[in-house]
DRENVO-990919 format. One record per atom (N, C-alpha, C, CB): z, x, y. Coordinates in pm, whole numbers, plus 50000, padded with zeros to 5 digits. Glycine has a CB too. Layout:
% residues N
ZXY/...
This chain:
% residues 120
390279053596755/390949059996663/392059059896688/390639070596638/392159067796772/393089075996909/395009060596867/391549071297186/394179051896836/396189043596853/396689052496695/396389014996819/395189054296557/395749049696433/396189067596465/394639041696276/395769079696557/396249085296532/397609093796642/395289088896479/397949087596692/399489086896749/400589079696626/399479075796908/400029065596599/400719063896505/401459074296415/400049057896452/400229075596273/400389084596244/401319098996224/399829083296274/401119112596405/402129113796402/403209110196443/402089119196407/402969097196516/404839091696536/405359093596412/405249073396577/404949082396344/405589087696154/406129096396105/404839090096057/404909111296136/405509122296068/406239129596132/404749129696016/406329126096295/407619131796334/409409121196348/407089137596487/408869109096337/410619107996256/410829108096188/411449101496243/409769117396103/410509116895921/410249133795885/409259103295767/409719139996031/410379150596002/411769155196091/409379159796006/412209148196224/413159149696250/414279147396244/413059149796291/414259138496139/415349132095992/416699135196094/415359144895785/417009143096041/417929153996077/419459156096191/416949162096121/417929149896304/418269146796410/419129136296478/417469146796439/420259140496476/421869131596543/420649119096575/423109140996744/419499115296739/419259107196769/418129099396681/419179109996877/417039111496679/416289103996569/417169093196441/415519116896490/417289102996409/418619095896248/419929082396298/420149115196180/420379081496430/420199070396441/419459055896451/420459072196475/418389060796531/417449052696526/416889046796411/416689057396579/416639055496284/416709055396138/417459043296127/417369068096066/419059048396120/419639042995991/419989032396106/420949052295881/419339028296262/419489017596260/418889001896251/419849019896316/417759009796302/416379001096312/415539001296164/415299008396444/414998992296142/413848991296114/412698997896134/413718983996139/412109001796062/410239001896181/409579004696072/409719016896337/408108999296088/406968994496070/406529000496062/406478988596116/405059008696041/404049015396166/402499007196018/404289043696209/402069001996145/400408998396053/399559007896164/399648975996050/398599025496087/398179028896171/397089025796221/398279036696162/395699012596098/395239005296149/394818995796051/394499010296223/394418983696149/394168975096045/392388974696063/395108959396065/391898980396096/390028979396124/389568989195985/389298989296325/389948989495862/389459001495800/388279006595758/389929002495720/387478992195767/386098994195794/385468998995898/385618985395784/385888997396035/385839003296201/385439017796136/387649002896321/387409017396076/386969038396140/386399043696079/387969051096153/385989039895956/384269043395892/383429045295981/383499032295810/383699042196089/382249038696157/382439050896286/382069018396224/384199048196321/383989061596497/383719070696408/385649068196635/383289076196559/382579090796628/383489099496566/382559093296815/383759102996514/384709118496531/384939124196736/383329135496418/385549124496827/385259131296897/385249122097030/384179137996848/385069105697009/384039098697078/385519082897124/382189094596937/385979093197231/387309081797216/386729066497338/389329092597300/385289066297414/384659061297453/383749048597326/384129072097524/383489053097270/382339041797200/383669030897127/380949051497040/382349019797103/382779008097040/382499001696946/382779001497092/382059018896843/381829016296730/382779008196573/381489027596726/383789016696662/385029007596487/385618995496558/387029020196405/385358983096683/386068974996730/385278962796595/385918973596917/384268962596563/384518952196485/384118957496330/383698939296541/384598944396209/384538946296083/383178948296035/385158936496024/382658953195850/381948947395774/380968933995815/382808945395685/381948922195849/381318913995941/381008905696036/381138911995926/381198921296089/380748918396313/381898913496368/379328902796378/383168908996274/383648908096367/384898916696425/383748897796357/384888913296589/387068919896609/388148913796584/387748922396754/388788925496527/389518916596448/390888918296574/389768922096257/390898920996681/391698925896765/392148909696846/390898938996857/390618901496843/390638889596908/390318879696802/389728889297025/390698886496692/390528877896552/391898869396531/390278888996408/392768873496586/394488876196603/394688855196678/395038896396786/393598863196789/393858841996885/392868838396883/394308837497068/391928829296737/390218824596809/390778814596924/388848813396673/389478814396965/389048804097087/387688790697006/388098817097249/388128792096890/387148780296832/388308768896720/385578789996715/388108760096768/389288749796695/388638754596496/388908724896767/388088754696489/387488760196297/386928769596280/386458752596212/387458781596384/387518792296354/387928794396187/388338797496453/387598808596153/388068812295996/389348827796026/386178818495877/390068827696011/390828841696024/390228847595867/392898839996040/389998865495950/389848876395888/390228879795783/390108883095938/389898883795626/391058885495531/392228891295602/390698894495411/391378903095711/392858916795711/393718905295782/392668936995840/392998900895940/394038890996011/394458883495892/393398880296138/394218874595858/394818864795805/396578871695679/393278856495719/396518877895629/397118889195602/398238898395680/396198895195586/397758899695732/398148906995878/399298898695966/396668907795981/399138884796040/399968873896032/400598868995937/399528866196063/401098869795801/401508864195707/402468875795706/400578859895596/401988892695734/403138901795672/404078900395805/402618919995624/403388897595922/404448896696060/405158882896048/403548897196226/404978874596006/405558857895973/407178860295930/404538848795813/406728871895806/407668876795697/408798885095811/406728888495560/409418892595882/409628894195899/410258895396075/409238895995819/411088902496118/411858897096256/411528911496353/413918893196227/410618905096415/410398915096498/411068917896685/408968913596487/411528926896754/412188928196800/411588933296894/412958931596751/410368948396908/409198944296955/408608952596929/409018940897068/406608949196929/405708956596875/404898966097012/404758945896786/404338976096961/403568983497055/402138981796989/404098999497074/400808980297086/399798980197044/398808996597118/399348964497078/398969003497000/398019018497085/396749017497034/398569036597043/395699012297138/395169009997130/393939020697214/395598999697130/392329029897206/392189043597256/391519037197445/390779055297124/391489024197432/391459022097588/393679017997736/390029002697570/393829016497635/395229008997727/396709010497606/394778986097769/397509005697629/398919003897591/399378994697603/399689009897635/400428986697481/401058971497478/402098972497434/400468960797405/403128966897508/404388968997445/404798947297399/405738979997598/404758943797304/404158923097280/405968924097239/402338914797075/406388911897191/407558907597176/406448893597071/408668904597346/406338897196983/406208883596942/406368872596886/405868882596928/406468859296921/406078844396903/404908834396851/406148841297001/405738829696832/404838817496756/403678812796758/405188807896770/402378804296789/401148797496811/400098790196719/400548805396862/399698778296760/399048770796677/398768778396531/397808766596751/397668786096569/396908792096510/397028805596386/396398794096608/397698810096452/398088820196347/399648825396371/397008833196355/400468815196435/401648825296438/401968840196513/401728827996315/400718836596539/401548850896690/401488840496826/400008871796746/402088848296901/401558843897046/401058851897176/402538837097095/399888852797265/399668863497373/400658869097409/399128859797484/
């Protein structure tokens, strides 16, 4: 949930400061996509105020969607949330990605892989 809150606050920050020259330049120059939460099922299970709980890390099927992007076995079927997100990503060109989670933050540069179209 921490990453979701940060993503929503980033969107609000950018939109509320659109008239600032430096923010306006960023918004005119780049297309910014903000995906606040991939796992909406898991978000309903999260306990407010508990930043160390793993309650919201799986969807209703018991699958950790973060690891679903990189299946570890050949006959793995992607979860619907993962599959639609992969297709959405493949339709766009990204220069940089930022993953915000409660325990860490990662900058990524998406590339292609065999199973999902994304690379680690």
